[in-house]
C-alpha positions as CSV (number, residue, x, y, z in Angstrom):
1,M,0.0,0.0,0.0
2,S,1.3,3.5,-1.0
3,E,2.0,5.9,1.8
4,G,1.0,8.8,-0.5
5,L,-2.3,10.6,-0.5
6,Y,-4.9,9.7,-3.2
7,V,-8.1,11.6,-3.7
8,H,-11.1,10.2,-5.6
9,Y,-13.9,12.8,-6.2
10,G,-17.4,12.2,-7.6
11,C,-16.8,8.7,-6.3
12,G,-20.5,7.5,-6.0
13,L,-20.5,4.1,-4.4
14,C,-16.9,3.3,-5.4
15,A,-14.9,3.8,-2.3
16,P,-11.7,1.8,-2.4
17,E,-9.4,1.5,0.6
18,G,-6.4,3.7,0.5
19,W,-8.2,6.5,-1.2
20,L,-10.0,9.6,0.2
21,N,-13.4,9.2,-1.5
22,F,-15.5,12.3,-1.9
23,D,-19.0,12.9,-3.4
24,A,-21.2,15.9,-3.6
25,S,-24.5,14.0,-3.9
26,P,-27.4,15.6,-2.1
27,T,-28.3,12.1,-1.1
28,L,-25.0,11.6,0.6
29,H,-25.3,15.0,2.3
30,L,-28.7,14.0,3.7
31,Q,-27.2,10.6,4.9
32,R,-24.5,12.4,6.8
33,L,-26.6,14.9,8.7
34,P,-26.8,14.5,12.5
35,L,-29.9,12.8,14.0
36,I,-31.8,12.3,10.6
37,G,-28.9,10.8,8.8
38,G,-29.5,7.3,10.2
39,L,-33.0,7.4,9.0
40,A,-31.9,8.7,5.6
41,R,-29.4,5.8,5.3
42,R,-32.3,3.4,5.7
43,W,-34.9,5.0,3.4
44,V,-33.1,7.2,0.9
45,K,-31.2,5.4,-1.9
46,P,-28.5,4.8,-2.9
47,K,-26.9,3.9,0.4
48,F,-23.4,5.4,0.3
49,P,-20.5,3.5,2.1
50,L,-19.6,5.0,5.4
51,S,-16.1,5.7,4.0
52,V,-17.4,8.2,1.4
53,Q,-17.1,11.8,2.7
54,F,-19.3,14.6,1.5
55,G,-17.2,17.0,-0.5
56,D,-17.7,19.3,-3.5
57,I,-14.6,19.6,-5.8
58,V,-16.0,22.9,-7.2
59,K,-16.1,24.5,-3.8
60,G,-13.0,22.9,-2.6
61,L,-12.2,19.7,-0.6
62,P,-10.7,19.4,2.8
63,V,-7.3,18.5,1.2
64,Q,-4.0,20.3,1.7
65,P,-2.5,21.9,-1.4
66,E,0.2,19.9,-3.2
67,S,-0.4,16.9,-0.9
68,C,-1.7,14.3,-3.3
69,D,0.3,11.6,-5.3
70,G,-2.9,10.9,-7.4
71,V,-6.2,12.5,-8.0
72,Y,-8.9,10.7,-10.0
73,C,-12.5,11.3,-11.2
74,S,-14.5,9.3,-13.6
75,H,-17.7,10.5,-15.4
76,V,-17.9,13.6,-13.1
77,L,-16.8,16.5,-15.1
78,E,-19.4,16.3,-17.8
79,H,-22.0,16.8,-15.2
80,L,-20.6,20.3,-14.4
81,A,-21.4,23.6,-16.0
82,L,-18.4,25.1,-17.8
83,A,-17.5,27.5,-15.0
84,D,-17.7,24.8,-12.4
85,F,-15.7,22.4,-14.6
86,R,-12.9,25.0,-14.7
87,A,-13.1,25.4,-10.9
88,A,-12.9,21.7,-10.5
89,I,-9.7,21.3,-12.5
90,R,-8.1,24.3,-10.9
91,N,-8.7,22.7,-7.5
92,S,-7.4,19.4,-8.8
93,F,-4.2,21.2,-9.9
94,V,-3.9,22.6,-6.4
95,Y,-4.1,19.3,-4.6
96,V,-1.6,17.4,-6.8
97,R,2.0,17.6,-5.7
98,K,4.8,18.1,-8.0
99,G,5.3,15.0,-10.0
100,G,1.9,13.7,-8.9
101,S,-0.8,12.5,-11.4
102,F,-4.4,13.5,-12.3
103,R,-6.5,11.0,-14.3
104,L,-9.9,11.7,-15.6
105,V,-12.5,9.9,-17.7
106,V,-15.4,11.5,-19.5
107,P,-17.7,10.4,-22.3
108,D,-16.1,11.0,-25.7
109,L,-18.2,13.8,-27.5
110,R,-16.1,13.4,-30.7
111,L,-16.8,9.7,-30.9
112,M,-20.5,10.3,-30.6
113,A,-20.6,13.2,-32.9
114,N,-18.7,11.2,-35.6
115,E,-21.3,8.3,-35.2
116,Y,-24.0,10.8,-35.6
117,L,-22.5,12.4,-38.7
118,A,-21.8,8.9,-40.3
119,S,-25.4,7.7,-39.6
120,H,-28.1,7.8,-42.2
121,D,-30.7,6.4,-39.7
122,P,-33.7,8.7,-39.3
123,S,-33.3,8.3,-35.5
124,A,-29.7,9.4,-35.5
125,A,-30.4,12.7,-33.9
126,E,-32.4,11.2,-31.2
127,V,-29.7,8.6,-30.5
128,F,-27.1,11.4,-30.3
129,V,-29.1,13.4,-27.8
130,R,-29.8,10.3,-25.7
131,N,-26.2,9.2,-25.7
132,T,-24.9,12.7,-24.8
133,R,-27.6,13.2,-22.3
134,L,-27.8,16.8,-23.4
135,G,-31.7,16.8,-23.7
136,L,-34.6,16.0,-21.6
137,Q,-37.1,13.3,-22.6
138,A,-39.7,14.8,-20.2
139,R,-39.8,17.4,-17.7
140,P,-40.0,16.3,-14.0
141,R,-43.6,16.4,-12.9
142,G,-45.0,16.4,-9.3
143,I,-43.3,16.3,-6.0
144,G,-41.7,12.9,-6.6
145,G,-40.2,13.8,-10.0
146,R,-38.8,17.1,-8.7
147,M,-37.3,15.4,-5.7
148,R,-35.6,12.8,-7.9
149,Q,-34.2,15.8,-10.0
150,L,-33.0,17.5,-6.8
151,L,-31.4,14.5,-5.4
152,G,-29.9,13.2,-8.7
153,N,-27.3,14.5,-11.1
154,D,-27.8,12.5,-14.2
155,Q,-27.9,15.4,-16.7
156,H,-24.8,16.2,-18.8
157,L,-24.1,19.9,-18.7
158,W,-20.9,20.2,-20.8
159,M,-19.4,17.5,-23.0
160,W,-15.6,17.1,-23.9
161,D,-13.2,15.7,-26.4
162,C,-9.5,15.2,-26.1
163,M,-8.5,18.5,-27.7
164,G,-10.9,20.5,-25.5
165,L,-9.7,18.8,-22.3
166,E,-6.0,19.3,-23.2
167,K,-6.6,23.1,-23.7
168,E,-8.3,23.5,-20.4
169,L,-5.7,21.4,-18.5
170,L,-2.9,23.4,-20.0
171,N,-4.6,26.6,-19.0
172,V,-4.5,25.7,-15.3
173,G,-0.9,24.5,-15.4
174,F,-0.9,20.8,-15.9
175,C,1.8,19.3,-18.1
176,Q,2.7,15.9,-19.6
177,I,-0.9,15.7,-20.9
178,R,-1.6,12.5,-22.7
179,L,-4.4,10.2,-23.8
180,A,-4.9,7.5,-21.3
181,K,-6.2,4.0,-21.4
182,Y,-7.5,1.7,-18.7
183,G,-4.6,0.3,-16.6
184,D,-1.8,2.4,-18.1
185,S,-1.3,4.8,-15.2
186,G,2.1,3.4,-14.0
187,D,0.8,3.6,-10.5
188,A,-0.8,0.5,-8.9
189,M,-3.0,2.6,-6.7
190,F,-5.2,3.4,-9.6
191,E,-6.0,-0.3,-10.1
192,A,-8.2,-0.1,-7.1
193,V,-10.3,2.8,-8.3
194,E,-10.6,2.3,-12.1
195,D,-13.4,0.3,-13.7
196,P,-12.8,-0.9,-17.3
197,A,-16.4,-0.5,-18.2
198,R,-16.3,3.2,-17.5
199,W,-13.5,3.6,-20.1
200,Q,-15.6,2.3,-22.9
201,R,-16.8,5.1,-25.4
202,A,-14.9,7.5,-23.2
203,V,-11.8,9.7,-23.4
204,G,-9.3,9.4,-20.6
205,I,-6.5,11.8,-19.8
206,Q,-3.5,11.6,-17.6
207,C,-1.5,14.7,-16.7
208,S,1.1,15.9,-14.1
209,K,2.0,18.9,-12.3
C-alpha cells in the first residue's frame, strides 16, 4: 500500500481502501446529517458506504495543497457547467503535488458526434441526444419527480473531447498531458479505483504537475 495521499472525487458508491473518497450528492449529504442521517441511510437510496465523505470539488475539498500523489475522477466533469468544470480542474491542480498524477475519464463527445454524422438512420439525432444526455425526454412532474431531480445529477451539462480537455488542463498549469487507457497509469494505486467499463466510449486523460 502506498503511503502517499490519493483523492477520488465524484466517487459515487466506489470507495476503495487507501483513497480519500468524496462525493457531492445531495443524497450523501442527507445521509451524513446528524440525527436524521441514520433514517436517511435506511430510506433514501442509494446507500453510500460510510467511508465516502461529502465534498464538492467545485467549492474545494478538505485536502491540503500539493499533498496528493494521485487525483482521480470518472464520469464526473461532464455533469458540471463550464465555469464549475474550470473550478474543479483548478482545484485538482492545487491538490496534486509536483510529479503527481491527475487522471480523468469523461464520455467522448467526438466519438458520438462522428457516429451521428456517419449515420443515415432517421433516429440518428435522437440517439445522439440520448447518448450525450444533453436533452430531456420529459420535464419532471409532481413532487416525486422534482425530488428525484433535486437528489440526482444524471444530466450532462458540458461535454468534452480530447483536444478541449488538453486546452483546459494546459490553462490551469498541468503538463505531460496524454491520452490514457485503462490500466496504463504506471501507479498500482489506480488499479483499485478504475473500472474498465467506465473507459468504454470515453476519453481518458493523464497529466502531471
